[in-house]
C-alpha positions, 0 to 999 in steps of 0.5 A: 499499499502507498504511504497515504493509505497507510495514514488513513489506515492509521487514523482509522485505527485510532478512531476505533481505539477511541470509540472502544476507550483505549485512546483519546482523540488528541494531537499527540495520539494522532501523531503516534498513530501516524508514526506506528502506521508508517514504522513498518515501511522504515525499511523501504527505500522510498517510503513515506516515513523516509520523506517526512516533509511530504506529510509533516506541516513544518511551517516556518523554515520549511525548506531547511527543515524538510532537507534536514529531516528528509536527509536524516529520515532517508539515511535511517531508511537506507541503513534499516533496508540495508540491514533488515531488507524490505518486508523483513522484521518490521512486517512480521506480526509476531515481532510487535506481539513480542515487543508489545508482551515485553512492554506489557511485562516491564509495565506490570513489573512497576516500570514507568511505561505508558500502555496507552502510548504504546497502544496508539502506536501498536494500533497504527502498526497493526493497521499498517500490517493489515493493509500490507497483508492485502497486497499482492506481496503480502506479509509473512504472518508467522515469521520468523517461525515460518517465512511462508506467505499466507495471503488473503484471496483478494490481493490489491496492487499497490497504487491500483485502482482497488487501493483507491477504493480501499482508501475511500472505504477507510474515508467512509469508515472515519466518518462513520466512527467520527459521528458514532 
């Protein structure tokens, strides 16, 4: 999926989390869910997360800030891709489940870890993984235990007409969730 579809998925995930009482609708959570929705593509060469000037409102000094931000994010993206490869560990649901489990254990042990912050971030990540699961490339659901691709019958071409339809469906879902 394209980055903007992932942004829509993250926004929808935040509205769902809000509806069920897991997160408030505020700027901090919007930024957090956005980071989560884009994070798995940190290992992609030209992903939206590696070009933040395309989606972050920067205001004053936009040109300087955008070059610095894009340069730094692009460098991190290149290193991440080189080390992990695209659709590697950052696209493994079990990686995030394990990380969430560790965070929960640390929280229960009395350490200062905000479960709400983690919930919002992981809601964004989950939306990303579900949307990528729909693509023709899909994701390895059980990796690293198995690298076998378990794809859904409906396979969406990234940037294709069906992705546009999914984006529109996410917009409708957001409107419905907002009004509930």
